[in-house]
DSSP file (Angstrom, degrees, kcal/mol; ACC not computed):
  #  RESIDUE AA STRUCTURE BP1 BP2  ACC     N-H-->O    O-->H-N    N-H-->O    O-->H-N    TCO  KAPPA ALPHA  PHI   PSI    X-CA   Y-CA   Z-CA
    1    1 A M              0   0    0      0, 0.0     2,-0.1     0, 0.0     0, 0.0   0.000 360.0 360.0 360.0 130.4  -52.0  -16.1   52.9
    2    2 A A        -     0   0    0      1,-0.1     2,-0.9     2,-0.0     0, 0.0  -0.430 360.0-134.4 -71.0 140.4  -52.6  -13.4   50.2
    3    3 A N        +     0   0    0     -2,-0.1     2,-0.4     2,-0.0    -1,-0.1  -0.820  38.1 161.3 -99.4  98.8  -50.7  -13.8   46.9
    4    4 A T        -     0   0    0     -2,-0.9     2,-0.4     4,-0.0    -2,-0.0  -0.928  28.6-140.2-118.8 144.2  -49.2  -10.5   46.0
    5    5 A R    >   -     0   0    0     -2,-0.4     3,-1.1     1,-0.0     2,-0.3  -0.827  20.3-118.2-104.0 141.4  -46.4   -9.9   43.5
    6    6 A K  T 3  S+     0   0    0     -2,-0.4    -1,-0.0     1,-0.2     0, 0.0  -0.587  98.4  20.5 -74.0 134.1  -43.7   -7.4   44.1
    7    7 A G  T 3  S+     0   0    0     -2,-0.3    -1,-0.2     1,-0.2     3,-0.1   0.633  85.2 149.3  84.5  14.6  -43.7   -4.7   41.4
    8    8 A S    <   -     0   0    0     -3,-1.1    -1,-0.2     1,-0.1    -4,-0.0  -0.450  58.0 -82.2 -77.9 157.4  -47.3   -5.1   40.3
    9    9 A P        -     0   0    0      0, 0.0    -1,-0.1     0, 0.0     3,-0.0  -0.222  33.6-166.6 -60.0 145.4  -49.2   -2.1   39.0
   10   10 A T        +     0   0    0     -3,-0.1     2,-0.3     2,-0.0    -2,-0.0   0.577  67.2  68.4-106.5 -15.4  -50.7    0.2   41.5
   11   11 A L  S    S-     0   0    0      0, 0.0     0, 0.0     0, 0.0     0, 0.0  -0.780  70.9-140.7-106.1 150.1  -52.9    2.2   39.2
   12   12 A T        -     0   0    0     -2,-0.3     3,-0.1     1,-0.1    -2,-0.0  -0.796  29.6-101.1-105.0 151.6  -56.0    1.0   37.4
   13   13 A P        -     0   0    0      0, 0.0    -1,-0.1     0, 0.0     3,-0.1  -0.278  49.2 -89.0 -66.5 157.7  -56.9    2.0   33.8
   14   14 A P        -     0   0    0      0, 0.0     2,-0.5     0, 0.0     0, 0.0  -0.250  51.0 -90.7 -64.3 156.6  -59.5    4.7   33.3
   15   15 A D        +     0   0    0      1,-0.1     3,-0.3    -3,-0.1    -3,-0.0  -0.576  43.3 177.5 -72.5 117.8  -63.1    3.6   33.0
   16   16 A L        +     0   0    0     -2,-0.5    -1,-0.1     1,-0.2     0, 0.0  -0.023  44.3 114.6-109.2  27.8  -63.9    3.0   29.3
   17   17 A S        +     0   0    0      2,-0.0     2,-0.2     0, 0.0    -1,-0.2   0.724  51.8  91.4 -75.0 -19.8  -67.4    1.8   29.8
   18   18 A T        -     0   0    0     -3,-0.3     2,-0.4     2,-0.0     0, 0.0  -0.554  59.1-175.8 -75.9 140.9  -68.9    4.8   28.0
   19   19 A S        +     0   0    0     -2,-0.2     2,-0.3     3,-0.0    -2,-0.0  -0.988  12.8 159.3-139.1 145.4  -69.5    4.2   24.3
   20   20 A S    >   -     0   0    0     -2,-0.4     3,-1.5     1,-0.0     4,-0.2  -0.907  57.2 -89.1-150.1 176.8  -70.6    6.2   21.4
   21   21 A D  G >  S+     0   0    0     -2,-0.3     3,-1.1     1,-0.3     6,-0.1   0.758 121.8  65.4 -64.0 -23.1  -70.4    6.2   17.6
   22   22 A L  G 3  S+     0   0    0      1,-0.2    -1,-0.3     6,-0.0     5,-0.2   0.671  91.0  64.1 -74.2 -15.6  -67.2    8.2   17.9
   23   23 A D  G <  S+     0   0    0     -3,-1.5    -1,-0.2     2,-0.1    -2,-0.2   0.492  74.7 110.7 -85.1  -3.0  -65.5    5.3   19.7
   24   24 A V  S X  S-     0   0    0     -3,-1.1     3,-1.3    -4,-0.2     4,-0.2  -0.572  80.0-107.8 -74.0 128.7  -65.7    3.1   16.6
   25   25 A P  T 3  S+     0   0    0      0, 0.0    -1,-0.1     0, 0.0    59,-0.1  -0.255 100.5  24.3 -57.8 140.8  -62.2    2.4   15.1
   26   26 A G  T 3  S+     0   0    0     61,-0.1    62,-0.1    -3,-0.1    -3,-0.1   0.536  96.2  95.3  85.6   7.7  -61.6    4.3   11.9
   27   27 A T    <   +     0   0    0     -3,-1.3    -4,-0.1    -5,-0.2    -3,-0.1   0.459  54.4 106.0-109.8  -1.9  -64.1    7.0   12.4
   28   28 A S        -     0   0    0     -4,-0.2    54,-0.1    -5,-0.1    -5,-0.0  -0.347  48.0-168.6 -72.7 158.6  -61.9    9.7   13.8
   29   29 A S        -     0   0    0     52,-0.0    52,-0.1    -2,-0.0    -2,-0.0  -0.963  29.7 -86.3-142.9 160.5  -60.9   12.7   11.7
   30   30 A P        -     0   0    0      0, 0.0     2,-0.1     0, 0.0     3,-0.1  -0.274  44.7-110.7 -67.7 152.9  -58.3   15.5   12.2
   31   31 A T        -     0   0    0      1,-0.1     2,-0.2     0, 0.0     0, 0.0  -0.452  44.1 -86.5 -78.9 157.6  -59.2   18.6   14.1
   32   32 A A        -     0   0    0     -2,-0.1     2,-0.4     1,-0.0    -1,-0.1  -0.446  47.9-177.8 -68.3 131.8  -59.5   21.9   12.2
   33   33 A V        -     0   0    0     -2,-0.2    -1,-0.0    -3,-0.1     0, 0.0  -0.999  24.7-122.3-131.3 132.1  -56.3   23.8   11.8
   34   34 A S     >  -     0   0    0     -2,-0.4     4,-2.5     1,-0.1     5,-0.2  -0.280  25.5-112.7 -69.9 160.2  -56.0   27.1   10.1
   35   35 A D  H  > S+     0   0    0      1,-0.2     4,-2.5     2,-0.2     5,-0.2   0.869 118.7  53.4 -60.8 -36.5  -53.8   27.6    7.1
   36   36 A A  H  > S+     0   0    0      2,-0.2     4,-2.0     1,-0.2    -1,-0.2   0.910 109.8  46.7 -66.1 -41.9  -51.5   29.9    9.1
   37   37 A Q  H  > S+     0   0    0      2,-0.2     4,-1.8     1,-0.2    -2,-0.2   0.905 113.4  49.4 -65.3 -41.2  -51.1   27.2   11.9
   38   38 A L  H  X S+     0   0    0     -4,-2.5     4,-1.8     1,-0.2    -2,-0.2   0.908 110.2  50.2 -64.8 -42.5  -50.5   24.5    9.3
   39   39 A A  H  X S+     0   0    0     -4,-2.5     4,-1.2     1,-0.2    -1,-0.2   0.883 109.8  51.4 -63.1 -38.4  -47.9   26.7    7.5
   40   40 A A  H  < S+     0   0    0     -4,-2.0    -1,-0.2     1,-0.2    -2,-0.2   0.859 108.9  51.7 -66.8 -35.0  -46.1   27.3   10.8
   41   41 A L  H  < S+     0   0    0     -4,-1.8    -1,-0.2     1,-0.2    -2,-0.2   0.860 119.2  33.3 -69.9 -35.8  -46.0   23.6   11.6
   42   42 A V  H >< S+     0   0    0     -4,-1.8     3,-1.9    -5,-0.1     4,-0.4   0.466  84.7 127.4-102.7  -1.7  -44.4   22.6    8.3
   43   43 A A  T 3< S+     0   0    0     -4,-1.2    -3,-0.0     1,-0.3    -4,-0.0  -0.328  84.4   1.4 -60.3 129.7  -42.2   25.7    7.6
   44   44 A G  T 3  S+     0   0    0      2,-0.1    -1,-0.3     1,-0.1    -2,-0.1   0.460 106.2  98.0  77.8   0.3  -38.7   24.7    7.0
   45   45 A S    <   +     0   0    0     -3,-1.9    -2,-0.1     2,-0.1    -1,-0.1   0.449  62.8  82.5-101.1   1.2  -39.2   20.9    7.3
   46   46 A T  S    S-     0   0    0     -4,-0.4    75,-0.1    75,-0.1    -2,-0.1  -0.914  74.6-134.6-110.5 120.7  -39.5   20.2    3.6
   47   47 A P        -     0   0    0      0, 0.0    -2,-0.1     0, 0.0    -3,-0.0  -0.352   5.4-142.5 -69.1 153.9  -36.4   19.7    1.5
   48   48 A L        +     0   0    0      2,-0.0     2,-0.1    -2,-0.0    73,-0.1   0.592  67.6 103.2 -93.0 -12.5  -36.2   21.4   -1.9
   49   49 A A        +     0   0    0      0, 0.0     0, 0.0     0, 0.0     0, 0.0  -0.408  44.3 122.1 -72.6 147.4  -34.4   18.7   -3.8
   50   50 A G        -     0   0    0     -2,-0.1    -2,-0.0    72,-0.0    72,-0.0  -0.977  60.2 -44.7 178.8-178.8  -36.4   16.5   -6.1
   51   51 A P        -     0   0    0      0, 0.0    90,-0.1     0, 0.0     0, 0.0  -0.244  36.0-147.9 -65.1 155.0  -36.8   15.2   -9.6
   52   52 A T  S    S+     0   0    0      2,-0.1     2,-0.5     0, 0.0     0, 0.0   0.635  72.5  89.8 -99.1 -16.7  -36.5   17.7  -12.5
   53   53 A L        -     0   0    0     88,-0.2     0, 0.0     1,-0.0     0, 0.0  -0.710  67.1-149.9 -84.9 125.3  -39.0   16.0  -14.8
   54   54 A M        -     0   0    0     -2,-0.5     3,-0.1     1,-0.1    -2,-0.1  -0.654  22.1-104.7 -92.7 150.9  -42.6   17.2  -14.4
   55   55 A P        -     0   0    0      0, 0.0    -1,-0.1     0, 0.0     2,-0.1  -0.308  43.8 -92.6 -69.5 157.0  -45.6   14.9  -15.0
   56   56 A P        -     0   0    0      0, 0.0     2,-0.2     0, 0.0     0, 0.0  -0.410  47.2-106.5 -66.6 147.1  -47.6   15.4  -18.2
   57   57 A T        -     0   0    0     -3,-0.1     2,-0.4    -2,-0.1    -3,-0.0  -0.532  37.8-170.7 -77.4 141.8  -50.6   17.7  -17.7
   58   58 A A        -     0   0    0     -2,-0.2     2,-0.2    -3,-0.1    14,-0.1  -0.986  28.3-108.0-132.2 142.3  -54.0   16.1  -17.6
   59   59 A A        -     0   0    0     -2,-0.4     2,-0.2     1,-0.1    11,-0.1  -0.485  36.8-120.8 -69.9 134.9  -57.3   17.8  -17.6
   60   60 A A        -     0   0    0     -2,-0.2    11,-0.2     1,-0.1     3,-0.1  -0.489  28.5-116.2 -74.5 146.0  -59.1   17.6  -14.2
   61   61 A G        -     0   0    0      9,-0.8     2,-0.1     1,-0.2     8,-0.1  -0.098  50.4 -62.9 -71.8 177.6  -62.4   15.9  -14.2
   62   62 A A    >   -     0   0    0      6,-0.2     3,-1.2     1,-0.1    -1,-0.2  -0.421  61.0-108.8 -64.8 132.8  -65.7   17.7  -13.3
   63   63 A A  T 3  S+     0   0    0      1,-0.3    -1,-0.1    -2,-0.1     8,-0.0  -0.437  96.8   1.8 -65.5 133.4  -65.6   18.9   -9.8
   64   64 A E  T 3  S+     0   0    0     -2,-0.2    -1,-0.3     1,-0.1     2,-0.1   0.824  90.6 159.5  59.9  37.0  -67.9   16.9   -7.5
   65   65 A A    <   -     0   0    0     -3,-1.2    -1,-0.1     2,-0.2     4,-0.1  -0.371  53.4-114.7 -80.4 167.8  -69.1   14.5  -10.2
   66   66 A I  S    S+     0   0    0     -2,-0.1    65,-0.5     2,-0.1    -1,-0.1   0.853 100.4  58.2 -73.2 -33.6  -70.6   11.1   -9.3
   67   67 A T  S    S-     0   0    0      1,-0.2    -2,-0.2    63,-0.1    62,-0.1  -0.231 112.0 -57.9 -84.0-178.8  -67.6    9.3  -10.9
   68   68 A G        -     0   0    0     62,-0.1     2,-0.5    -4,-0.1    62,-0.2  -0.258  49.5-144.9 -62.0 147.1  -64.0    9.7   -9.9
   69   69 A T  E     -A  129   0A   0     60,-3.2    60,-2.9    -8,-0.1     2,-0.5  -0.965   6.0-143.9-116.8 125.4  -62.5   13.2  -10.0
   70   70 A W  E     -A  128   0A   0     -2,-0.5    -9,-0.8    58,-0.2     2,-0.5  -0.768   9.4-162.6 -89.3 129.3  -58.9   13.6  -11.0
   71   71 A R  E     -A  127   0A   0     56,-3.1    56,-2.4    -2,-0.5     2,-0.3  -0.962  15.0-160.8-109.6 121.6  -57.0   16.4   -9.2
   72   72 A S  E     +     0   0A   0     -2,-0.5    54,-0.2    54,-0.2   -12,-0.1  -0.809  58.2   2.3-111.3 145.3  -53.8   17.4  -11.1
   73   73 A N  E    S+     0   0A   0     -2,-0.3     2,-0.3     1,-0.2    -1,-0.2   0.878  85.8 145.1  55.3  47.1  -50.7   19.2  -10.0
   74   74 A V  E     -A  125   0A   0     51,-2.3    51,-3.0    -3,-0.3     2,-0.4  -0.773  41.5-129.6-110.7 159.5  -51.8   19.7   -6.3
   75   75 A K        -     0   0    0     -2,-0.3    18,-2.7    18,-0.2     2,-0.6  -0.883   3.2-144.1-114.3 141.9  -49.6   19.6   -3.2
   76   76 A I  E     +B   92   0A   0     47,-0.5    16,-0.2    -2,-0.4    46,-0.2  -0.906  22.2 172.0 -99.6 120.2  -50.0   17.7    0.0
   77   77 A D  E     +     0   0A   0     14,-2.2     2,-0.3    -2,-0.6    15,-0.1   0.444  59.6  20.8-113.1   0.1  -48.8   19.7    2.9
   78   78 A A  E     -B   91   0A   0     13,-0.8    13,-2.8     2,-0.0     2,-0.3  -0.979  54.8-156.1-161.6 152.9  -49.8   17.6    5.9
   79   79 A L  E     -B   90   0A   0     -2,-0.3     2,-0.4    11,-0.2    11,-0.2  -0.952   8.3-165.1-127.5 151.5  -50.7   14.1    6.9
   80   80 A W  E     +B   89   0A   0      9,-2.6     9,-2.9    -2,-0.3     2,-0.3  -0.994  13.5 165.2-138.9 129.9  -52.8   13.0    9.9
   81   81 A T  E     -B   88   0A   0     -2,-0.4     2,-0.3     7,-0.2     7,-0.2  -0.916  13.3-163.3-136.7 165.6  -53.0    9.5   11.3
   82   82 A I        -     0   0    0      5,-1.1     2,-2.9    -2,-0.3     5,-0.3  -0.949  43.5 -88.5-144.6 162.4  -54.3    7.9   14.5
   83   83 A D  S    S+     0   0    0     -2,-0.3    -2,-0.0     3,-0.1   -57,-0.0  -0.378  90.3 105.8 -75.3  66.5  -53.8    4.5   16.2
   84   84 A E  S >  S-     0   0    0     -2,-2.9     3,-0.9     3,-0.2    -2,-0.2  -0.964  84.0 -81.5-139.6 152.9  -56.8    2.9   14.4
   85   85 A P  T 3  S-     0   0    0      0, 0.0    -2,-0.0     0, 0.0    17,-0.0  -0.391 103.3 -19.9 -62.4 123.7  -56.8    0.4   11.5
   86   86 A R  T 3  S+     0   0    0     -2,-0.2     2,-0.4     1,-0.2    -3,-0.1   0.886  91.3 141.5  47.7  57.6  -56.2    2.1    8.2
   87   87 A N    <   +     0   0    0     -3,-0.9    -5,-1.1    -5,-0.3     2,-0.3  -0.856  15.6 138.0-130.7  97.9  -57.2    5.6    9.2
   88   88 A A  E     -B   81   0A   0     -2,-0.4    12,-2.5    12,-0.3     2,-0.3  -0.992  27.2-164.9-140.9 146.9  -55.1    8.4    7.6
   89   89 A W  E     -BC  80  99A   0     -9,-2.9    -9,-2.6    -2,-0.3     2,-0.4  -0.927   6.1-151.8-129.1 151.9  -55.9   11.7    6.0
   90   90 A V  E     -BC  79  98A   0      8,-2.8     8,-2.8    -2,-0.3     2,-0.7  -0.946  14.1-135.2-121.3 147.5  -53.9   14.1    3.8
   91   91 A H  E     -BC  78  97A   0    -13,-2.8   -14,-2.2    -2,-0.4   -13,-0.8  -0.915  20.4-159.9-102.7 117.3  -54.3   17.9    3.6
   92   92 A V  E >>  -BC  76  96A   0      4,-2.7     4,-2.6    -2,-0.7     3,-2.1  -0.846  27.5-109.0-100.1 128.0  -54.3   19.1    0.0
   93   93 A V  T 34 S+     0   0    0    -18,-2.7   -18,-0.2    -2,-0.5    -1,-0.0  -0.334 102.6   5.7 -58.0 126.6  -53.5   22.7   -0.6
   94   94 A G  T 34 S+     0   0    0      1,-0.1    -1,-0.3    -2,-0.1    -3,-0.0   0.269 129.3  60.4  84.4 -11.3  -56.7   24.5   -1.6
   95   95 A L  T <4 S-     0   0    0     -3,-2.1     2,-0.2     1,-0.2    -2,-0.2   0.673  90.0-141.5-117.8 -29.2  -59.0   21.5   -1.1
   96   96 A G  E  <  -C   92   0A   0     -4,-2.6    -4,-2.7     2,-0.0     2,-0.2  -0.612  50.9  -6.5  98.7-161.1  -58.7   20.6    2.6
   97   97 A W  E     -C   91   0A   0     -6,-0.2     2,-0.4    -2,-0.2    -6,-0.2  -0.526  58.1-177.6 -79.0 134.7  -58.5   17.2    4.3
   98   98 A R  E     -C   90   0A   0     -8,-2.8    -8,-2.8    -2,-0.2     2,-0.3  -0.995  23.3-125.9-131.0 138.5  -59.1   14.0    2.2
   99   99 A K  E     -Cd  89 134A   0     34,-0.8    36,-2.7    -2,-0.4     2,-0.3  -0.612  23.0-122.9 -84.4 142.5  -59.2   10.5    3.6
  100  100 A I  E     - d   0 135A   0    -12,-2.5   -12,-0.3    -2,-0.3    36,-0.1  -0.673  40.4 -92.0 -83.9 137.5  -56.9    7.8    2.1
  101  101 A Y        -     0   0    0     34,-2.5    10,-0.1    -2,-0.3     3,-0.1  -0.192  41.8-173.1 -49.4 131.6  -58.7    4.7    0.7
  102  102 A N        +     0   0    0      1,-0.1    -1,-0.1    -3,-0.1     3,-0.1   0.043  47.7 107.8-122.6  26.3  -58.8    2.1    3.5
  103  103 A G  S    S+     0   0    0      1,-0.2     2,-0.3     2,-0.0    -1,-0.1   0.851  83.9  22.1 -76.9 -34.8  -60.2   -1.0    1.8
  104  104 A R     >  -     0   0    0     -3,-0.1     4,-2.5     1,-0.1     5,-0.2  -0.979  69.5-128.6-137.0 147.2  -57.0   -3.1    1.7
  105  105 A D  H  > S+     0   0    0     -2,-0.3     4,-2.7     1,-0.2     5,-0.2   0.915 108.0  48.9 -59.8 -46.4  -53.8   -3.1    3.7
  106  106 A G  H  > S+     0   0    0      1,-0.2     4,-2.3     2,-0.2    -1,-0.2   0.916 113.9  45.0 -63.3 -44.8  -51.5   -3.1    0.7
  107  107 A A  H  > S+     0   0    0      2,-0.2     4,-2.7     1,-0.2     5,-0.2   0.912 113.8  50.7 -65.0 -42.3  -53.3   -0.3   -1.1
  108  108 A F  H  X S+     0   0    0     -4,-2.5     4,-2.4     1,-0.2     5,-0.2   0.925 111.4  47.5 -62.1 -45.0  -53.5    1.8    2.1
  109  109 A Q  H  X S+     0   0    0     -4,-2.7     4,-2.3    -5,-0.2    -1,-0.2   0.916 113.4  48.0 -63.8 -42.9  -49.8    1.3    2.8
  110  110 A A  H  X S+     0   0    0     -4,-2.3     4,-2.4    -5,-0.2    -2,-0.2   0.931 113.8  45.9 -64.3 -46.0  -48.8    2.3   -0.8
  111  111 A L  H  X S+     0   0    0     -4,-2.7     4,-2.5     1,-0.2    -1,-0.2   0.892 113.3  49.7 -65.1 -39.5  -51.1    5.4   -0.9
  112  112 A T  H  X S+     0   0    0     -4,-2.4     4,-2.4    -5,-0.2    -1,-0.2   0.897 111.1  49.9 -65.6 -39.8  -49.8    6.5    2.6
  113  113 A T  H  X S+     0   0    0     -4,-2.3     4,-2.4    -5,-0.2    -2,-0.2   0.920 112.1  47.1 -64.6 -44.0  -46.2    6.1    1.5
  114  114 A L  H  X S+     0   0    0     -4,-2.4     4,-2.5     2,-0.2    -2,-0.2   0.919 113.0  48.7 -64.1 -43.2  -46.8    8.1   -1.7
  115  115 A A  H  X S+     0   0    0     -4,-2.5     4,-2.2     2,-0.2    -2,-0.2   0.904 111.9  49.7 -63.1 -40.9  -48.6   10.9    0.2
  116  116 A S  H  X S+     0   0    0     -4,-2.4     4,-2.7     2,-0.2    -2,-0.2   0.912 111.2  48.6 -64.2 -42.7  -45.8   11.0    2.8
  117  117 A Q  H  X S+     0   0    0     -4,-2.4     4,-2.5     2,-0.2     6,-0.3   0.897 110.4  51.8 -64.5 -40.1  -43.1   11.2    0.1
  118  118 A A  H  X>S+     0   0    0     -4,-2.5     5,-1.3     1,-0.2     4,-1.0   0.909 113.2  44.5 -62.6 -41.9  -45.1   14.0   -1.7
  119  119 A R  H  <5S+     0   0    0     -4,-2.2    -2,-0.2     2,-0.2    -1,-0.2   0.912 113.8  50.2 -67.8 -42.5  -45.3   15.9    1.5
  120  120 A Q  H  <5S+     0   0    0     -4,-2.7    -2,-0.2     1,-0.2    -1,-0.2   0.884 120.8  33.6 -64.1 -40.3  -41.6   15.3    2.4
  121  121 A T  H  <5S-     0   0    0     -4,-2.5    -1,-0.2    -5,-0.2    -2,-0.2   0.497 101.3-129.3 -96.7  -4.5  -40.3   16.4   -1.0
  122  122 A N  T  <5 +     0   0    0     -4,-1.0    -3,-0.2     1,-0.2    -4,-0.1   0.852  54.2 154.4  59.6  36.4  -42.9   19.1   -1.6
  123  123 A R      < -     0   0    0     -5,-1.3   -47,-0.5    -6,-0.3    -1,-0.2  -0.701  46.5-110.1 -95.5 147.2  -43.7   17.6   -5.1
  124  124 A P        -     0   0    0      0, 0.0    17,-0.8     0, 0.0     2,-0.3  -0.423  35.9-162.1 -72.1 151.8  -47.0   18.0   -6.9
  125  125 A V  E     -AE  74 140A   0    -51,-3.0   -51,-2.3    15,-0.2     2,-0.4  -0.883  17.5-140.0-128.7 161.2  -49.2   14.9   -7.2
  126  126 A N  E     + E   0 139A   0     13,-2.3    13,-3.4    -2,-0.3     2,-0.3  -0.983  32.3 175.1-114.3 134.6  -52.1   13.8   -9.4
  127  127 A F  E     -AE  71 138A   0    -56,-2.4   -56,-3.1    -2,-0.4     2,-0.5  -0.986  29.4-130.1-143.3 155.7  -54.8   11.9   -7.5
  128  128 A R  E     -AE  70 137A   0      9,-1.8     8,-2.8    -2,-0.3     9,-1.0  -0.908  22.2-169.4-106.6 124.3  -58.2   10.3   -8.1
  129  129 A E  E     -AE  69 135A   0    -60,-2.9   -60,-3.2    -2,-0.5     6,-0.2  -0.946   9.4-149.0-114.2 129.8  -60.9   11.1   -5.6
  130  130 A E    >   -     0   0    0      4,-2.0     3,-2.1    -2,-0.5   -63,-0.1  -0.342  36.2 -92.7 -90.8 176.2  -64.2    9.2   -5.6
  131  131 A A  T 3  S+     0   0    0    -65,-0.5   -64,-0.1     1,-0.3    -1,-0.1   0.722 122.2  65.8 -63.0 -22.3  -67.7   10.5   -4.6
  132  132 A D  T 3  S-     0   0    0      2,-0.1    -1,-0.3     1,-0.1     3,-0.1   0.465 115.7-113.5 -79.7   0.2  -67.1    9.2   -1.0
  133  133 A G  S <  S+     0   0    0     -3,-2.1   -34,-0.8     1,-0.3     2,-0.3   0.492  74.9 127.4  85.2   3.5  -64.3   11.7   -0.6
  134  134 A M  E     -d   99   0A   0    -36,-0.2    -4,-2.0   -34,-0.1     2,-0.5  -0.678  61.6-121.0 -97.0 150.9  -61.5    9.2   -0.4
  135  135 A I  E     +dE 100 129A   0    -36,-2.7   -34,-2.5    -2,-0.3    -6,-0.2  -0.783  31.2 172.7 -88.8 124.6  -58.3    9.1   -2.5
  136  136 A Y  E     +     0   0A   0     -8,-2.8     2,-0.3    -2,-0.5    -1,-0.1   0.671  64.6  26.9-106.5 -23.9  -58.0    5.9   -4.5
  137  137 A E  E     - E   0 128A   0     -9,-1.0    -9,-1.8     2,-0.0     2,-0.4  -0.998  58.6-171.4-141.3 143.4  -54.9    6.6   -6.7
  138  138 A I  E     - E   0 127A   0     -2,-0.3     2,-0.5   -11,-0.2   -11,-0.2  -0.998   4.5-165.7-134.5 131.3  -51.9    8.9   -6.3
  139  139 A Y  E     - E   0 126A   0    -13,-3.4   -13,-2.3    -2,-0.4     2,-0.5  -0.979  10.3-175.3-116.2 121.2  -49.3    9.6   -9.0
  140  140 A L  E       E   0 125A   0     -2,-0.5   -15,-0.2   -15,-0.2    -2,-0.0  -0.970 360.0 360.0-118.7 126.0  -46.1   11.2   -7.7
  141  141 A W              0   0    0    -17,-0.8   -88,-0.2    -2,-0.5    -1,-0.1   0.399 360.0 360.0-107.8 360.0  -43.5   12.3  -10.1
């Protein structure tokens, strides 16, 4: 006698036997979105309330140097994540997409939270970007 259960699935999952370098977790990146499309997506969703004290100004480091580069007084206007371990990107106005440092869970969570708060409140941030293009520090005032 065949052993069948009532209510068991009738569909099978898609064939995932094909593999490429793009299937490796943590290697996806956001698709290109024009500035106009991005502005339309975030229009009206950012509250205007926030702190009144501005951060002290700091000189930005040399652009594209081998050491870390500080970007001062920039705004984050979008975030992108995917269902992969520690894979999140921020869109910085005037600079484009930057990946958030993904070396440790605690650091990743803190940086993602700060970036999200900056985007939500439309506040400027200072951040340190290394030669690998990832953001390692964020200061939000």
